[in-house]
N, C-alpha and C positions, 0 to 999 in steps of 0.2 A: 632422497633416502637414504636408509643403512641399514641391515640388519647384520649383528653380531652374533658368528654361527662360536657355537660352544668346541667343534673339535678345528674348525680353521685354523692353524696356526701352523708354523715355521720354523723346527728346529735343528740347531747345527749344533754336531759335534764340537767339542771342545781345542779341537788341532786344528791348527794357523798355520801347516805345512801345506803342502799339496796333495794330502791325502787324499781323495773322496770322500765327503761327510751326506748324510744321508739327510734330505728334506722331505718332513713327511706332513700333508696333508690331509688326514683321514676321507677314503673315499677311491674314488676314480686312479688307478694305474698308469702313469707313463713314465718315460722311460728316455732317459739323457744323460746325456757323454757319461752312461755310467752310473749312470743315480738313480735312485726310485724315488717319482714324487706322486701322494695320491692324494686326492681331493674328494671331498662330501659331497652333496647333495645338498645343493644352498638352500634346498626348503627346508628349515628347520621351524618354520611355525614360529621363531622367535618376533618380536613386537616390531614394528620398523619404525625407524626414527629420524632425523634427519642433522645436519652439520651445521644447524643454525648460534646454536650458543658454544661452538667448541672455539677457543681461545686460544692462540701457539705461542710461547713464548720462543724467544730465541733462542735459548738452550736446546729448544724441539726443534728447531730449524734448524739448525746446523747436523745435527742426529742422519740424515739423508742428505746427502750433494744435492747442489739444486739442480743440475741438469739431468738427475735422476729424478728426481721429481717429477721435469718438467716435461722429457724422456716418455715413461711412462706413467702421466699423469696417476701420480702416488704423492698422498701426505702427510707426513709425519702426526698422529694424533696423543702420545701418549708414551713415554720415558718410565716405566713403576719397575722399581724390582727386578732390573737386567732384562725385561722385556717392552721391546719396543710393539708400537700398535699403531698398524697403519693402513690408512683407506683408500684402497686401489676400488676400481671399475669391473674388470675383465680378470678376473685369479685363474682362469685357463692360461693367461700367457706366459708362458716359460722362458720367456727373456727377462720378465721382471724378476723373477725369480732366480738366477742366473747374476743378474745385475747385484742384488742387495745381498746376496750372497757375497760377490765379493768387497762389499765395500760394507758392512755391518756384522759385525763379530758377537751378535747378541741372536737370545732368542727371539723372534718376529713374530709377532698374530696380527694376522687383517682380518679387516674390519670390509665388506660389501657396499658400496654406496653409489651412488647416482655420480658419473664421468660430469655432470656440468654442479652436481653439490663442489663435487673434488677441487673444479677449474675456479671455483668459485673461492676458495681458502686460499688456490693457487696463487690466482688474481689476486688478495686485497694482503697476505702477506709474503710476496715475491713482485711486485710491480713493476719490473724492470722491461715485460713483454706482453702483447697482449693477443690474442690468437682471435684475429680479425680475418674473414675473409682474403687471401690473397691475389694480387693481381699477375697474372703472368701467360698472358698472350701464348697462345702454341704459335703464333710467326715469330714472336723473339725469341721462345724457346729453341728454331729448329731454323733460325734463320741464321748469316755466316755475319765475316765480320763487315759488311760492305753496308751497312742499314746508313741513313742518313736524316737528321733531325726533321727531312720534311714526309716521312715516310709512311705511310698510313700504318704501319703498327706502332713505330714509337710517338706519333700523334694523340692515337689512341693508347698507349702503355698513360701520357701523363698526364692526359683528361682524365680517364680510370684514375690516377691516385687523388686529381685534385679533387674530382668528382665526390670521391668518398670521407676525403677528409671533410669537406665540408657537411654532408649526411651524418658523417661522427662527432657534430660541432667540432670537430679541432680549430685551435688555433693558431696551429703552424705546421706547418710541414718541412722538415728534415730531409737532404738530399745528401748524405755524408760519405766523400769517397774515402775509405779504407785500403789498406795494403792490397788485399785481393778478392774485396767486392764492394758494392755500393749499397749504402744499409739505406732503407727507408723509414724514417718514424717520423711520430704524429704527437703532438702533444695537446692532451685532454686534458679540460681540467687539473691544469700547472704541473701533469703528468707525460714524461715521454714513454710512447711504447713503440716498439720494432715493430712495424707491420709485412712488411717486404723485406729481401735480399736479390740482389743482381748481380750476374759477372761484373767483375770492374771493363768489359773491353763495352760492355753500352756507355759506360759514365758519363765521356763526352758529347755524345750522342745526344743522349737526356740532357744534358746543362748545355748545350746547344739549343736542342727545343724550346726551353724556358727561358732562354735570354731573347731566343727570334718573338716569341708572344711580350716578354717584355719589354721587348725594344731594347736591349742593351748588347754592346760592340761585340760582334764574337770573336775577331781575332785578339781581345783583350784579356787574359786570364790572368795577367799578373799583378793585375791592382782591383783594389775592391770595387763593383759598381753594384750601383741604384735603381731601379725601374719598378715597373705597377704595370697589373692586368687586370681586365676587366672582364665580367663574364654575365652571364644567369644561367643562374637554376633553379628551377620550380619558380619560376617566375619571381622573385629575386637579384636584384640588383648586387656583384659578387663583387667586389675593388681586393687585388693582392697585391700585399708589397713584396716587392722582390730583390734579395739582398745576394751578393755570390762575395764568397771570401776565399784566399787563396791557401789553402792547406799544404800539409805534406805533402801527400797522394791524392791532389787535384785540386777542384773549385768544388768547396764547398755551398750547399745554396738553401734558403731558407723562405718560405713565402711564407708570410705572415699574412693570415684569411681576416680579412677587414668585411664584416658583416651590417650594414648602417642601422639591420633593425635589434641591434644593441644600444645605441645610441639613441633610438628615436625611443625614448621611455624619459619620464621624470622622473620626480626625486621619490617616489613610491612604490617602482620599481626597484629601486636600490639595496630593499632590504634592512630600511632602517626601523627602528623601536617607535613609537606611537612618538615618544616625547622628544628622542632625535630629531624627527619627521616636522614636529610643528615647531620647534627649536628653530630647523635649515627653512622651511617653508616662507615663515617671515623675514628670517634673516632676507633670505632674493625676493625679499617684494621691496625692500627700501631702497630709494633710488644710486645713492651712492654705498662709497665706503667697500674693505677689500675683505674678501675669505682665501681662505689658506689650504688647502687641501694636501696634506700630507701623508708619506709613508714610503716605504721600498721600491726599487723595480717593479713594477711586474703584480701592483695591489691596487689594480683601476682606479687609479688617479685619475685617466685622462675618462674617464669612463664617465665620473662622478665628474667631473666639469663640463659634460655634453647633459648630463643630465640637468644641469643647471641651467646650464643654456639651452634646454630646452623651453623649461617650465621659461623665459624669458622671450621665449621668440614670437615676437608679435611686429604686426604690418608700421606702428607707431616707435617701436626700437631698434635702431642700429646697432649690430654687433660686430663685431671686428676682433679674431684671435690671430695671434703671431703663435706659430707651431713648428715644433723641428723635431720625425716630420708631420705633416698635414697626414692623419691621418683618415678619418671619415670625412669626404665632402658635404656639406652639410646647405643644404639649400635655404636660400636669402641669409648668409652669412657669407660674411665678410671675411675668406682666411685667408693669412698668408704665412709663405713657409721660408723658414731662415738659410742663409746661405751663407755662412760667413765669409766662403773664398772671394766671392763676390761683394761682400762689404754691408750683409744685409744680419747683422748679429742684433739680440733684442734691442740693445741700447737705442742704436740706429734709427730704427722700426718705430721704436716707441715715439721717439722724439717726434717721427712724423705722424704717426697715426694719430695723434691729438691734435692736428688741424685739419681732422676730416671729420671731426665732428661725432663718434661713437656714445652711442649710451652704455653699452658696456665693453667691456678689454677683457680677452683673458691671455694669459701671456703663460705659455707650455710647461714653462720654467723659471725661477728666478734666477740665474747661475753667477752673479755678481755683480757690485755693489752698486754700478751704473743704474742695469737693470732691474734693481730692488728699488732707486731711489725714483727711477721715473714713475714705474708702478704706483708705489706708495702717494706720488704728489699727483697721480692720477685720480685715486680713492679720497684727496682735500677736497678734489676741484671738482665733482658734482660728475664721476664716474661711476659705474659701477666695476671694479678688476677682480676679476679672479685668476687665481695662479695656484703654482704647487712648488713644492720644499722636499728634500730628501733626509726625514730624520724618524726615530725609532720610538716617539712619541707626540702627543696632539704639543707639552710644555715646550719641549725641547725647540720648536718651533722658533720662540722668543728669544731662546739664548741662541741659537743658530742670530738669526737677523741681529742683533746683537754683533756675535762675532765676526761677522761681514761690514761690521762700521757703521750701523744705520743707528741714528740718535735713536735712544727710547720713545722723548718724546714725539716721535711720528708713529715709530710702530700704535703707542694707543690711541694717536690721534686717525689712523688709518685702518686697521685689523678692527673688526668687529667679532670674529670668529676664526678656528683651525679644527676643521676637519682629520684625523690619524685613521690609516685606513691597514686593514689586512684582508688579504681575500682567503672563504675556505671554503670547501667542496661541500655540498648540498645532498642530502641522504636522500637515493632515491624514492620517490614516491610511493612507485610499485612493489618492493621489495623490504622497504626501513620495520626492523620489528622493535618491539615495546621492551624496556628495561625497568626495573626498581633501583633507584640507587640511593646508599642508605645514608645516614647524616653522618658517620663516620668517614665515608669515600668524597660526599660532597666539602666535609672541610677540612681532607687534607690537597685539596683540589682547590678550594680557593684561600685565598691570601689573608693576612690577619685583618677583619676593619670587612670587609666585603661580606662575611654573612648578615648583617647590619642593616644593610643596604638591599640585599634581598629578603628579607625578611616580609619587606610587602606582600610581595609577589610568592612566594612559596612555604608552608611548613616545613619548615625542618626538626621537626620533632619528629616526623615520618617519615617515610621511605615516601621519594619525588620520580613520580611519573616522566619515563624521560624515552628516547630510539638512539636506535644503533647500523649500521650498516648489515645486509643481509651478501646480497649480489642474486644477480639474476639476469635472464637474456637482454632486457632493455638497460642495462646499464653495464654491461661486457664484463660480468661478475665484480662489481668494485664496491659495488653497497652505493655508489655517489653517481650523484649525473645532476653536474653544470655547478654553478657557486654562484658566492654572494659573501657580503663584505662586512668584516665586524667594523665596528664606530666607536671612537671618545669623539666626544664634540666639545669641544671648548669654547667659552665664550668670555673674552676678555670682559669682567668686571671690575668696578673700581678698585678691588680689592687686590687682584693679580694686577694691574694698572700702575701701582705705589710699587710691587713689586717689581714690576720690570721696569719702573723708573730707578729705581733700586739696585738696580743689575740682579738679580738673587738669583740664584741658582735656576734651572731645570725642576729641581727637588724640591725645594721649598716651593716654585707655583704651583707641582705636582699636588702638595698637601693641599694648597689652598682649595685650585679646582675639586677633587676628591670632595672637599669639605661646599663645597658651593654648588654641587648637585653635580659635577661629571662622571659620567659614567664610564672605568678604565676596559678596556678591550677585551680582557681576562674572564670582567663581570658580562661586559657584551654576551660573550662566547658563551660562559654559562646557562643566560637567556636564555638564549637562542639553541642550547641545548636541550632544556626544555619544556619549548616548545617544537622539537622534533626538528627543528631545520638543517641544524650539523651534528655532529659524536662531538665526546670528549676528547678523545683521539685524535682528531681531526683537530681541535682548538687546540689541542695541547702542540699540534707539530707544525702551528704558523706559530705561537707566540711563545 
């Protein structure tokens, strides 16, 4: 909550020299460095408001240096007619006045706001760090340079960093050696946040502790290494994939947190809209044929494949997966780790897998013509095949397969559907705020032709209800918590098969797919904005 005080303003003289300039905030008298500072009583009776609907432009964000914003917990709100309005929580802190006097050459008007509200705006518009409770055991601060990886202080430190990451739903923990310090960052909902920093002398000791936990060679520091850690937290089994990489200032280490609960869910939990869910669930029940999931790295393709496997996991169904790497261990599933150095590539493994009489085969990624051909032939001989490709939309999967050298007739015979996806952050359900989108705003956001597709769901003649981010303690003042996927689901109907045989472009295939009912990813995002699942800015960020 904040209140704008009538007299709480900061006025500078016009001089840019080293002369003293008056800072005037009517009220109490303070003297510092030869300047007179007056602060008025803040209880002015003005009605309270909040920062809920504040929107900051890039120009406004540049008006105050980011280090000042973070150091003093202030945020610029308006820049009008040579007056800059800044929200702050502690107007009595004279260090703020000194810094702003140095950096801002104009009249400044202060608005007093709650610290948490200001932090929420900082987190939303300057998403590089996050105000987590840092981990600095006193023993480490006072210890000398003789700490070893099995000392209680180091063991406790690493355990706490990992435990905090799990509690905050981080997907990765980054231990990054810089020139003068060791930086710790968490990746949460696709954004990296710096949560701690340690003296550089601790880097090798912390790295050694992680290597011991992961079963990695302690002496090897010149080559990348991989390992695994298995722990329990809150009654859950957590697998952690560890990767080390030599960099200029030491060994960078990334811990990928693999929570089995994220993949122990079916199609219903993926965020599919009803029509797409109906299509995919019917395809999953078919005994053979191929389904391809597409999207960039980190778009949740593996999660979608595991969700499909979850639907298929029955005692009478034999499932074999070929993965690089095997991220999640699934009970009842035969999982194979690719190892090219040992001769276990996708193509060679696939040949042998067919001799083991599987009902379902999951190929982590079709990387070359050999693996693609074998996977396709498997789909044609009574097997259910699931796999992934990297493309920029669903229709591009067809042209990519043709460019890899696959005959069009084989694609038509084997592939049933293509799913393209991207991940977006979901709005925090505790603090999301209602918005009213106007007709003009929606039309400017949608591409030509998409309005008609949405007309059956929403009345475009009136304002449309949606939701946007606010920020609260529950979501670390980001306004978002968790992620979901946006989808394109393309069925290979007769017309698309005809275009495939003619080696048509992805543009031509896309046009027909949209005419035949495929919902493109932008429209899928718009519908999820209307349902309060995510925000327009988040959808635009990823597409």
